[in-house]
TIVO-353675 format. One line per 10 residues: number of its first residue (from 0); their letters; for each residue x, y, z of C-alpha. Coordinates in Angstrom, 2 decimals. Example, Ala and Ser with C-alpha at 12.3 -4.5 7.8 and 13.67 -1.06 7.14 Angstrom:
# residues 2
0> AS> 12.30/-4.50/7.80; 13.67/-1.06/7.14
# end
This chain:
# residues 759
0> MSKISAFLVL> -66.13/25.82/-28.52; -66.05/28.28/-25.75; -68.30/28.09/-23.19; -70.57/30.61/-23.77; -70.78/29.43/-27.35; -71.92/26.00/-26.43; -74.05/27.98/-23.66; -75.68/29.63/-26.15; -75.99/26.75/-28.41; -78.17/24.80/-25.73
10> LSSGLSLASK> -80.01/27.91/-24.88; -81.33/27.86/-28.68; -81.97/24.18/-28.95; -83.99/24.47/-25.58; -81.61/21.73/-24.14; -81.33/22.39/-19.96; -77.68/22.88/-18.72; -79.13/20.73/-15.16; -77.86/17.47/-13.83; -78.27/14.39/-12.15
20> CPPSFSIPKS> -77.04/13.28/-8.95; -75.50/9.64/-9.22; -77.73/7.38/-6.91; -75.52/7.58/-3.80; -76.71/10.94/-3.72; -80.58/10.68/-5.35; -81.83/9.44/-1.92; -84.73/9.43/-1.19; -86.20/9.83/-5.06; -88.03/12.72/-5.41
30> DAVDHVNPLI> -89.02/13.96/-8.89; -89.00/17.69/-7.79; -85.71/18.27/-6.19; -83.93/16.17/-8.80; -85.83/18.98/-11.52; -84.18/21.42/-9.32; -81.13/23.64/-11.76; -79.32/25.69/-9.24; -77.77/26.75/-12.77; -80.92/29.04/-13.40
40> GNGGDTPNGS> -80.48/32.73/-12.40; -76.92/32.74/-12.34; -76.41/33.87/-16.01; -75.89/37.80/-16.88; -72.45/40.09/-16.38; -74.46/42.37/-14.42; -76.53/42.42/-10.62; -79.62/42.36/-12.51; -78.31/40.91/-15.64; -80.08/37.26/-14.52
50> GGMIPSTAPP> -81.25/36.23/-10.68; -77.83/36.90/-9.28; -78.17/32.99/-7.76; -75.41/30.26/-6.87; -75.70/26.90/-7.32; -75.06/26.33/-3.35; -75.55/23.24/-1.12; -77.37/23.37/2.54; -81.01/21.97/3.61; -83.45/25.11/3.06
60> FAMTRWVAQT> -83.17/28.83/5.14; -79.49/27.34/6.17; -77.69/30.00/7.67; -74.39/29.15/5.62; -74.79/27.89/2.10; -71.65/25.91/0.47; -70.44/27.02/-3.30; -68.00/26.54/-5.44; -65.34/29.61/-5.94; -64.86/31.75/-9.19
70> HQNYVSVTPY> -65.24/35.47/-7.91; -64.46/36.68/-4.98; -67.40/37.97/-3.68; -68.69/41.20/-3.31; -71.27/43.82/-3.51; -72.52/42.53/-7.16; -70.77/39.84/-7.57; -71.75/36.37/-6.69; -69.18/34.12/-5.16; -69.80/31.50/-8.49
80> NHTASTIHGF> -70.44/32.55/-12.32; -71.52/29.68/-14.82; -69.29/31.35/-17.49; -65.89/30.38/-15.22; -62.94/28.51/-16.38; -61.53/28.23/-12.95; -62.25/26.97/-8.81; -60.23/29.29/-6.50; -61.91/26.94/-3.33; -65.15/26.46/-2.17
90> QGTHQPAIWM> -66.99/29.23/0.02; -69.34/28.94/2.90; -71.48/31.99/1.91; -73.64/34.74/4.27; -74.39/36.88/0.93; -77.76/37.06/0.90; -78.26/38.49/-2.21; -75.77/40.06/-5.15; -76.98/43.54/-4.41; -75.60/42.92/-0.50
100> GESGQVVVVP> -72.23/42.06/1.08; -70.67/39.09/2.74; -70.47/37.92/6.50; -67.90/36.01/8.08; -67.36/33.65/4.77; -64.51/30.98/5.02; -62.66/29.42/2.00; -61.84/25.73/1.10; -59.69/25.32/-0.94; -57.83/22.16/-2.11
110> GTGSVKSKFE> -54.20/21.65/-3.80; -51.60/19.96/-4.66; -47.51/20.46/-5.07; -46.75/24.10/-3.54; -49.30/25.67/-1.22; -51.11/28.30/-3.14; -52.98/30.98/-0.96; -53.82/33.81/-3.19; -56.64/33.94/-4.99; -55.00/34.98/-8.61
120> DRGLRFSNDT> -52.86/31.59/-8.14; -54.94/28.67/-6.80; -57.53/28.45/-9.17; -57.81/25.10/-11.20; -59.06/24.87/-13.96; -62.86/22.11/-14.81; -65.06/21.41/-17.35; -68.43/21.81/-17.11; -68.61/18.42/-18.23; -67.66/16.97/-15.36
130> QITSPSYYRV> -69.82/19.27/-12.91; -72.82/17.98/-11.04; -75.02/20.95/-9.22; -78.40/19.86/-7.04; -79.57/21.07/-4.22; -78.10/18.86/-1.61; -74.66/17.36/-3.38; -72.29/19.30/-5.66; -69.16/17.52/-7.54; -66.33/18.69/-10.35
140> ELDTGDGGKI> -63.32/17.81/-11.56; -60.14/20.27/-11.21; -57.41/20.21/-13.37; -53.92/20.21/-10.94; -51.95/21.60/-13.52; -49.65/18.77/-13.74; -51.99/15.58/-15.24; -53.56/15.02/-12.17; -56.96/15.13/-11.43; -58.75/16.43/-8.17
150> LAEQSATSRV> -62.49/15.62/-7.20; -64.19/17.64/-5.09; -67.65/16.73/-3.43; -69.67/19.20/-2.06; -72.96/18.78/0.74; -73.67/20.91/3.69; -76.42/20.93/6.44; -76.97/24.48/8.06; -73.91/25.26/9.98; -71.60/22.77/8.76
160> GHLRFTFPTD> -69.76/22.42/5.37; -68.96/18.60/4.44; -66.74/18.47/1.33; -64.31/15.35/0.12; -61.66/15.68/-1.56; -59.83/12.58/-3.81; -56.42/13.35/-5.31; -54.32/12.42/-7.40; -52.03/9.24/-4.91; -48.78/10.45/-6.76
170> QSAYVLLEAT> -49.14/14.01/-5.88; -48.89/15.65/-2.36; -52.13/16.90/-1.44; -52.92/19.48/0.99; -56.27/21.46/2.09; -56.38/25.29/2.67; -58.64/27.14/4.52; -58.70/31.10/4.05; -59.42/33.13/7.38; -59.20/36.79/6.22
180> RPTPITYIPT> -58.90/38.50/2.22; -59.01/41.41/0.66; -62.76/42.96/0.34; -63.87/45.58/-1.89; -66.33/47.59/0.80; -68.55/49.11/-2.21; -69.47/47.68/-6.19; -66.10/49.13/-7.14; -63.68/46.49/-6.26; -60.13/48.38/-6.61
190> NITYPLGSIA> -61.73/50.61/-3.28; -60.10/47.94/-1.09; -60.50/46.94/2.65; -58.43/44.27/5.20; -60.43/42.71/7.84; -58.35/41.44/10.42; -58.50/37.86/11.92; -57.35/34.90/13.18; -55.52/31.56/12.70; -54.58/28.09/14.48
200> VDPARREITG> -53.92/24.83/13.95; -54.30/21.38/15.67; -52.85/18.34/14.61; -53.85/16.38/17.52; -57.59/17.28/16.59; -56.90/17.59/13.38; -58.53/20.97/13.24; -58.12/24.31/11.50; -60.17/27.38/13.11; -60.62/30.93/12.15
210> SNSERQDWII> -62.09/33.89/12.37; -62.62/37.08/10.09; -64.29/40.91/10.74; -65.72/40.99/7.19; -68.57/42.55/7.16; -68.82/44.13/3.75; -72.24/45.88/4.46; -70.90/48.01/7.26; -70.37/51.34/4.95; -74.18/51.28/4.43
220> TPTSIAQNAR> -75.18/50.70/8.09; -76.68/52.88/10.11; -73.71/55.08/12.63; -75.52/53.76/15.89; -75.72/50.56/14.72; -72.20/49.97/12.91; -70.55/51.17/16.44; -72.69/48.41/18.36; -72.17/45.77/16.42; -68.13/46.65/15.90
230> NFKGYFCARF> -67.68/43.24/17.48; -68.65/41.69/14.77; -66.96/37.90/13.57; -67.79/35.02/11.25; -65.88/31.99/13.21; -65.15/28.45/11.68; -63.51/24.55/12.87; -62.59/22.38/10.38; -61.79/18.72/11.33; -60.04/16.22/9.23
240> DTPFAKFGVI> -60.60/12.65/8.86; -56.84/12.11/7.92; -54.07/12.79/10.12; -51.51/16.00/9.51; -48.18/15.21/7.74; -47.01/18.67/7.32; -49.30/22.26/8.80; -48.38/25.63/8.71; -49.36/28.93/8.64; -49.72/31.81/5.33
250> QNGSETAGAT> -49.89/35.54/5.80; -49.83/37.96/2.86; -48.09/35.42/0.64; -45.42/34.37/3.36; -45.46/30.68/4.60; -44.45/29.35/8.10; -44.36/25.82/8.07; -45.09/24.20/11.47; -46.59/27.56/12.80; -49.28/27.06/14.30
260> TGKGSLLSAY> -51.31/30.26/15.10; -51.16/33.81/12.90; -53.35/36.88/13.60; -54.08/39.93/11.63; -54.85/40.30/7.72; -54.07/37.91/4.25; -54.30/35.02/6.40; -54.83/31.43/5.66; -53.56/28.27/7.27; -52.96/24.45/5.20
270> ARFPAGTRKV> -52.33/20.71/6.26; -50.54/18.91/4.02; -51.32/14.48/4.42; -49.01/12.01/4.03; -48.01/10.16/0.61; -50.52/8.35/-0.85; -53.45/10.05/0.50; -56.55/9.07/-1.56; -59.78/10.65/-0.08; -60.33/13.38/2.46
280> NVRVGVSFIS> -62.57/14.38/4.28; -63.30/17.74/5.84; -66.66/19.24/7.70; -66.23/22.73/8.53; -68.61/24.13/11.45; -69.54/28.21/11.24; -70.51/30.20/13.91; -71.25/33.81/14.50; -71.23/33.47/18.20; -67.29/31.80/18.78
290> VDQARKNLDA> -64.85/28.48/17.24; -66.24/26.80/20.38; -70.12/27.28/19.39; -68.52/26.71/15.31; -66.96/23.12/16.88; -70.55/22.22/18.72; -72.37/22.73/15.47; -69.61/20.99/14.51; -70.73/17.96/16.15; -74.06/18.61/16.26
300> EIANGVALEE> -74.71/18.20/12.52; -72.08/16.45/10.90; -70.50/14.16/14.18; -67.46/12.57/13.22; -67.80/9.67/11.04; -70.55/10.76/9.04; -70.06/9.78/5.64; -70.71/12.27/3.11; -73.46/10.41/1.19; -75.52/10.55/4.61
310> TARRTRAAWA> -75.36/14.40/4.88; -76.40/14.71/1.25; -79.04/11.98/1.86; -80.02/14.07/5.18; -80.49/17.15/2.82; -82.29/15.88/0.00; -84.52/14.61/2.56; -85.43/18.55/3.46; -85.38/19.81/0.24; -87.62/16.56/-0.56
320> EKLDRIQLEG> -90.30/17.16/1.96; -91.02/20.82/0.93; -90.66/20.20/-2.62; -92.56/17.27/-3.23; -95.79/18.90/-1.95; -96.25/20.18/-5.01; -96.54/17.47/-8.12; -97.87/18.95/-11.39; -98.92/17.42/-14.26; -99.53/19.07/-18.16
330> ASEADKEVFY> -95.70/20.10/-17.18; -93.09/19.55/-19.41; -89.16/18.52/-18.42; -88.63/22.54/-18.93; -91.65/23.66/-16.85; -90.85/21.56/-14.25; -86.87/22.86/-13.81; -88.45/26.56/-13.53; -90.86/25.45/-11.43; -88.61/23.33/-8.84
340> TAFFHTLQYP> -85.90/26.01/-8.75; -88.19/28.64/-8.26; -90.08/26.08/-4.95; -85.94/26.01/-4.10; -85.33/30.22/-4.48; -87.62/30.99/-2.03; -87.39/28.55/0.22; -83.41/29.93/1.23; -84.49/33.58/2.58; -84.62/34.82/5.70
350> YEQDEGGRYY> -82.48/32.32/7.11; -81.24/30.70/10.40; -78.44/33.01/12.38; -79.53/30.76/15.52; -76.74/28.30/16.86; -78.67/26.30/19.64; -80.66/28.33/21.10; -78.23/30.98/20.80; -77.70/33.93/18.52; -75.43/36.79/18.24
360> SGYDDRVHQG> -77.23/40.22/17.53; -75.81/43.04/15.70; -78.20/45.47/17.71; -76.03/45.11/21.07; -72.89/43.31/19.86; -73.92/40.32/22.68; -75.26/36.56/22.59; -79.11/35.87/23.45; -81.09/33.41/23.70; -83.56/32.31/21.38
370> KSYTGYSIWD> -83.70/31.42/17.35; -82.84/34.69/15.01; -82.99/34.92/11.19; -81.59/37.36/8.90; -81.45/38.22/4.80; -84.46/40.00/5.18; -85.01/41.81/1.75; -88.54/42.95/3.29; -89.42/45.74/0.75; -88.67/42.79/-2.03
380> TFRGEWAWLI> -90.26/40.19/-0.32; -93.35/41.41/1.27; -95.44/41.43/-2.50; -95.59/37.96/-2.53; -92.45/36.11/-1.15; -94.29/35.74/2.40; -97.14/34.83/1.57; -95.84/31.57/-0.17; -93.42/31.08/3.12; -97.12/31.23/5.15
390> LFAPERIPSM> -98.55/28.36/2.60; -95.78/26.07/2.15; -93.20/26.90/5.49; -96.00/27.94/7.78; -94.07/26.77/10.80; -91.37/29.00/10.19; -93.27/32.47/10.55; -93.69/32.54/13.95; -90.10/32.46/14.78; -89.14/34.61/11.78
400> ITSMLQDYKE> -91.28/37.27/13.52; -89.95/36.68/16.88; -86.45/37.18/15.56; -87.97/40.89/13.68; -89.91/41.27/16.89; -86.43/40.79/18.95; -84.68/43.38/16.30; -86.72/45.39/17.81; -86.18/45.46/20.90; -82.31/45.31/20.95
410> GGWLPMWKNI> -82.06/48.15/18.10; -85.18/49.92/18.13; -87.45/48.98/14.90; -87.88/46.21/12.90; -86.16/45.61/10.58; -85.97/46.58/7.03; -83.33/45.09/5.17; -81.52/43.18/7.65; -78.34/41.47/6.54; -76.19/40.37/10.64
420> VETNIMVGTH> -77.93/43.92/10.95; -79.59/46.60/9.71; -78.69/48.17/6.21; -81.24/50.74/6.56; -81.36/50.78/2.31; -84.80/50.61/0.38; -88.35/52.50/1.76; -91.49/52.04/3.95; -91.57/49.81/7.27; -93.33/46.96/4.80
430> ADSLIAEAVV> -92.47/44.90/8.38; -95.98/45.68/9.55; -97.70/44.22/6.64; -95.32/41.08/7.27; -97.16/40.65/10.54; -100.24/42.05/9.54; -100.18/39.55/6.79; -99.81/36.29/9.21; -102.26/37.47/11.37; -105.43/38.12/9.23
440> KGIKGFNTDL> -104.43/34.67/7.46; -104.07/33.38/10.96; -100.59/32.35/11.93; -99.96/32.20/15.77; -97.27/31.50/18.03; -95.71/35.06/18.73; -95.90/37.71/20.89; -98.68/39.93/19.01; -98.68/42.33/21.89; -95.31/43.24/20.99
450> AWEAAYKDAT> -96.01/42.63/17.49; -98.17/45.73/17.84; -96.11/48.05/19.69; -93.60/48.08/17.40; -95.07/48.26/14.18; -97.52/50.96/15.25; -94.55/52.56/16.59; -93.75/52.08/13.00; -96.69/54.50/12.01; -96.69/57.27/14.84
460> VPPKNDENTR> -92.87/57.11/15.69; -90.59/59.07/13.50; -86.91/58.59/12.80; -84.67/61.10/15.11; -84.38/64.63/13.74; -87.05/62.68/11.19; -83.49/62.11/9.23; -83.89/61.19/6.06; -82.60/57.45/6.71; -84.30/54.48/8.69
470> VRAGLSSVYA> -87.66/53.81/8.86; -90.84/56.56/8.21; -88.41/59.28/6.83; -90.77/63.11/6.72; -93.43/60.36/9.15; -93.63/63.97/11.24; -93.62/66.66/8.62; -96.44/66.98/5.73; -97.42/63.24/5.09; -98.76/63.51/8.57
480> ENGWVADDVH> -100.86/66.94/8.27; -101.24/66.28/4.47; -100.74/63.17/3.27; -97.74/63.39/1.44; -93.36/63.50/2.57; -92.29/66.25/1.05; -89.87/65.82/-1.62; -87.67/69.07/-1.32; -87.31/67.36/2.75; -86.50/64.25/1.69
490> SESASRTLDY> -85.45/61.59/-1.04; -87.29/59.19/-2.50; -90.47/61.06/-1.40; -93.15/59.40/-4.07; -92.33/55.72/-3.36; -92.23/56.58/0.68; -95.88/58.44/0.44; -97.44/55.64/-1.23; -95.45/52.48/1.02; -96.88/54.38/4.21
500> AYDDYALYRL> -100.02/54.52/3.13; -100.18/50.92/2.38; -98.18/49.79/5.63; -101.02/52.43/7.07; -103.76/49.90/5.73; -101.72/46.79/6.80; -101.54/48.37/10.29; -105.31/48.84/9.71; -105.69/45.41/8.97; -103.98/44.41/12.31
510> AAALGKPKDI> -105.41/46.57/14.59; -109.26/45.71/13.62; -107.80/41.85/14.11; -106.67/42.24/17.35; -109.68/44.82/18.77; -107.80/47.71/18.80; -109.66/50.48/19.58; -112.00/52.24/17.06; -110.37/55.67/16.46; -107.00/53.85/16.15
520> VDTLRDRAMS> -108.73/51.81/13.81; -110.13/54.37/11.84; -107.50/56.38/11.83; -104.56/54.10/10.12; -108.08/53.08/7.87; -108.34/57.13/6.53; -105.01/57.96/6.61; -104.16/54.66/4.38; -107.14/55.65/1.79; -106.00/58.84/1.60
530> APFTLFNNAT> -102.26/59.29/0.97; -102.07/58.13/-2.22; -104.37/60.43/-3.78; -103.00/63.64/-2.34; -100.29/62.49/-4.87; -102.19/62.12/-7.62; -102.46/64.91/-10.54; -105.39/65.46/-12.23; -103.89/67.09/-15.18; -101.59/64.36/-15.81
540> GFMEARNANG> -103.38/61.51/-14.51; -100.15/60.17/-13.29; -99.36/60.13/-9.09; -95.75/62.94/-9.13; -93.83/63.81/-5.62; -95.17/66.79/-3.98; -92.87/69.50/-2.59; -93.40/70.89/0.97; -95.27/73.77/0.21; -97.61/71.45/-1.92
550> SWAGPDAGWT> -96.15/72.03/-5.66; -95.78/69.66/-7.56; -91.72/68.35/-8.27; -91.95/67.13/-11.61; -93.34/63.10/-13.28; -89.35/61.53/-12.04; -89.26/62.58/-8.72; -89.58/60.66/-6.29; -89.11/57.16/-6.84; -87.49/53.78/-5.78
560> EGDKWAYTFD> -86.84/51.84/-9.01; -89.45/52.35/-10.70; -91.25/55.78/-12.59; -94.49/57.12/-12.40; -95.93/54.33/-14.51; -95.32/51.64/-12.23; -95.69/53.40/-8.80; -99.57/55.21/-10.69; -100.65/51.28/-10.56; -99.16/50.97/-6.49
570> VVQDIPSLVA> -102.35/51.95/-4.77; -103.26/48.09/-4.31; -105.10/48.71/-0.75; -107.44/50.66/-3.16; -108.03/49.71/-6.65; -112.21/50.95/-6.99; -110.44/54.91/-5.80; -107.55/54.76/-8.53; -109.74/52.90/-10.89; -112.24/56.14/-10.42
580> HRGGNASFVQ> -109.29/58.57/-10.33; -108.38/56.98/-14.09; -112.11/57.94/-15.56; -113.42/54.10/-14.29; -112.69/50.93/-15.54; -112.40/51.17/-19.77; -110.34/54.35/-19.21; -108.50/52.80/-16.68; -108.09/49.79/-19.13; -106.79/51.24/-21.21
590> SLDDHFDGGH> -103.70/52.84/-19.22; -102.66/49.52/-18.15; -102.74/48.79/-21.98; -100.67/52.12/-22.11; -98.52/51.52/-19.71; -97.60/47.21/-20.69; -97.94/48.12/-24.75; -95.56/51.04/-24.14; -93.06/48.65/-22.97; -93.22/50.28/-18.64
600> NDHTNEPSHH> -93.53/47.45/-17.59; -90.13/46.22/-15.42; -90.78/42.60/-14.65; -87.13/42.52/-13.20; -87.91/44.90/-10.23; -90.78/44.19/-7.99; -92.95/47.57/-7.56; -93.91/46.09/-11.71; -95.11/43.01/-9.93; -98.95/43.40/-9.04
610> IPYLYALAGA> -99.65/45.47/-12.17; -100.55/42.65/-15.15; -103.50/41.26/-12.54; -105.05/45.10/-11.75; -107.03/44.05/-15.60; -108.92/41.57/-13.39; -110.16/43.98/-10.87; -111.80/46.35/-13.40; -113.86/43.52/-15.49; -110.64/42.39/-18.12
620> ASKTQERVRE> -109.68/39.34/-16.28; -108.86/38.34/-19.56; -105.76/40.85/-20.30; -104.57/39.36/-16.72; -104.49/36.11/-17.97; -103.05/37.02/-21.14; -100.35/39.77/-19.63; -99.36/37.22/-17.08; -98.27/34.23/-19.49; -96.53/36.85/-21.79
630> IAKANYNNTP> -94.53/37.78/-18.80; -93.92/34.39/-17.61; -92.33/33.68/-21.14; -90.41/36.54/-21.84; -89.16/36.56/-17.87; -88.40/32.62/-16.75; -87.21/29.58/-18.36; -84.77/26.81/-17.77; -81.14/28.43/-18.08; -78.51/30.45/-16.86
640> IGLSGNEDCG> -80.23/33.81/-17.74; -83.42/32.57/-16.96; -84.63/34.51/-14.38; -84.71/38.25/-15.17; -83.21/41.00/-12.74; -82.31/39.30/-9.81; -83.50/37.52/-7.54; -84.09/38.96/-4.34; -84.40/37.00/-1.67; -87.32/34.71/-3.45
650> QMSAWYLFSA> -89.87/37.26/-4.25; -89.16/36.97/-8.42; -89.36/33.23/-8.12; -92.80/33.78/-5.34; -93.92/35.74/-8.45; -93.73/32.58/-11.22; -94.76/30.32/-8.31; -98.33/31.72/-7.67; -99.08/33.08/-11.45; -98.46/29.43/-12.15
660> LGFYPVNPAS> -101.13/27.87/-9.48; -103.36/30.55/-10.76; -103.53/33.71/-8.20; -101.43/36.29/-6.70; -101.15/38.28/-3.44; -101.72/41.74/-5.16; -102.70/42.98/-2.19; -101.25/41.07/0.74; -102.15/42.10/4.17; -106.00/41.64/3.24
670> GDYVVGSPFF> -105.63/37.86/2.61; -106.67/37.69/-0.91; -105.51/36.60/-4.42; -106.75/37.74/-7.45; -107.20/34.82/-10.17; -104.90/34.54/-12.87; -104.36/32.33/-15.67; -102.60/28.27/-14.14; -100.01/26.72/-16.24; -100.39/23.68/-15.90
680> DKATINLPGH> -103.23/20.81/-16.10; -103.42/20.31/-12.92; -101.40/20.88/-9.10; -101.73/18.44/-6.23; -100.81/20.31/-3.42; -100.05/18.89/-0.32; -100.18/22.20/2.64; -98.43/21.50/5.83; -100.67/20.82/8.75; -103.67/20.08/6.29
690> AKPLIISSAG> -104.94/16.12/5.52; -106.65/17.62/2.89; -105.06/18.57/-0.63; -105.20/21.73/-2.51; -105.87/20.28/-6.05; -106.09/22.90/-8.88; -107.06/21.23/-11.81; -106.77/22.77/-15.25; -107.63/20.78/-18.47; -105.79/21.93/-21.95
700> APNAQYVRGL> -104.09/25.19/-19.53; -100.12/24.39/-21.26; -102.31/25.55/-24.68; -105.34/27.47/-23.25; -104.48/30.64/-21.34; -107.75/32.34/-20.82; -110.41/31.19/-18.08; -113.97/30.14/-18.87; -115.27/29.42/-15.55; -114.15/28.69/-11.87
710> SIDGKKVKST> -115.78/26.61/-9.11; -113.95/25.55/-5.79; -115.77/22.81/-3.83; -118.26/21.85/-6.53; -119.50/25.81/-6.50; -119.16/28.44/-8.80; -117.64/31.79/-8.56; -117.50/34.26/-10.51; -115.10/37.15/-9.13; -111.74/37.50/-9.65
720> VVSHKQIAAG> -110.70/37.12/-6.00; -110.44/34.17/-3.80; -109.91/34.45/-0.26; -106.83/32.69/1.67; -109.37/30.58/3.87; -110.83/29.15/0.01; -107.72/27.40/-0.84; -105.08/27.29/3.21; -106.65/24.41/3.90; -107.28/22.39/1.29
730> GKLEFEMSKE> -110.00/21.78/-1.23; -110.62/22.14/-5.05; -109.81/24.66/-7.49; -111.57/23.84/-10.42; -110.47/25.96/-13.81; -112.54/25.27/-17.15; -109.47/26.86/-19.87; -110.14/28.36/-23.49; -108.21/29.27/-26.29; -110.38/31.97/-26.41
740> PQTWGGRFLV> -110.65/35.44/-24.63; -113.72/35.02/-22.13; -115.62/37.25/-20.26; -115.76/35.77/-16.65; -114.89/37.88/-14.17; -117.76/40.64/-15.07; -117.28/43.87/-13.83; -115.46/43.80/-10.46; -113.43/45.54/-8.24; -111.80/45.46/-4.12
750> SQGGQSQRG> -113.45/47.67/-1.98; -111.51/49.15/0.62; -111.69/47.09/3.05; -110.34/44.53/1.56; -113.25/42.85/1.27; -114.68/42.01/-2.12; -117.72/43.13/-3.98; -119.36/42.67/-7.10; -119.52/46.22/-9.24
# end
């Protein structure tokens, strides 16, 4: 039976492909961590096929994640796919999402016999039966091709990979470090470049060190920033616990035995070990600053003599500290795998970029003091992922915002999609939303004056020459005067208009919270509420792009990863006006039915994520409850194809997690959540920094999707909106569930100011 056939049998039987760690790698005990299945979201053969995730080992928000390498990764291809039958090494990756490129990676390759450096030659066959995947420990048996087996084990800290290889004693064993490799510059794998780098072997220290200039996203980086980041490199220091018997350097397949240095492309180095060597530990420190900093990272995070079991214990403990904060009752084993794997996914991004109190900035090609993060997919994550981090990683939020402010100081703007440097993809300046939501929800510990300066610049200063790329293109033209971005001037104009309007709303909330002058507050608010409806075509009932002269550009023009159906519902800051434009509650609910029943809802992409919750804001809460359950069932399960679309740095998983708990941040900057339908009988949540748990009780929920009533701390709640303040410090949410649709929720709308009101 082929691997794909075996997988389909498992899928049809409802079984999981998760694996459990042996006892020595299951410390501390954690039911939550045991239910993480890192293979979820690794299926599919296209970027949007299923998740784009990898079974990596690393702690939360790690700078480097380590993964078995089955593929040469590039934009649209990850380094591991569960359908593969050969492993070509173990990679320290900085690829934050399948749609983004690799940066400064390193690969560790075990082998026996003659040294093989080329990817095509060095692959070793493996069986899924021997593979164990977890957030803190990975193992697999590799077939050497001549009857022998290599047991490969892996764990990691944020900046150091820890690998242990157990070799057959009757074969000559080696480990190779690949510094530079061929790399495609787009998702067309025949378009190859050859990054340059260096390698050095130090037998006395039992070290192999090196660097490479690989940063695949340079092709989409704005020219001004790309020039500033021209000296970017990824560095590594690999240290072994076993002396070298022989060593050498390989360049473009040509081996030089005994060589200790090399420079250029297609560059590797190896160490061969004494005859009879059984076990070899190698720890690999990684840095964006220097080889010396990589060595310091190694010494700081996994000192000499630390066993692999201890490394894995520390990393498992870091995951347990987060994942054990939610205890579920009434969830099946499969439910738990989906839930805790989603939790695992949300705590990987953005990832750390600082090392020892310093960080490399690609914005000015310098090393600075402080903390830094990268991997900000903000167009995706502002919707739900950021709200999840505020609840479960609030200790990280001030430094994450500070990192964005450092990007502003060094590069002139807040980030949009930062992968080492700004890649300048997607639209809108949703860092404004991240900052505003944090302030509205009471997060402190960052420079709010600088945050306001940076965010207000987004709303008032157009990019140079009002160019079609970077920040708010079109700001100085028709948008500022009439309220829309002109389609005959700027690409993705309709999506830009709606995104700019929401970001203006976020800035309005930020301005009000910070006590800014009334004229600024009012201007931002008015622009946020009026701009979206300049696109509403009364003749069709849909949003539509407009040209500079005001003419309609056509129903299919101007959209970003969506269409007129998704974006017509994208006025989360002013649902009452949207309802009115569509003829009132009954007509609005019918338009939502048409959207879903007509097959227009695309949950694989983020513009659709809030839409099922809009029913609850127009007096049809039971329909929200139905749609949310339908979407969850159709798009999430505990197999490699159990995550539709691509993860987009945690947003797909954040939608599921919030929905499973029973609420979702439709309008993130408002500080409110719209109530849906909790999935389980009970969830007990210990929120960081709060002594009182948040207990969500919903007896019978697995088989009863409708809400008959809701109370918070014993008080009946009739509206379908709850505030952050009502849940963030703990308390009791008690849902009364039903198998039949209910009228709970009434006729309910959200006011323009973001505060709830009965209608």
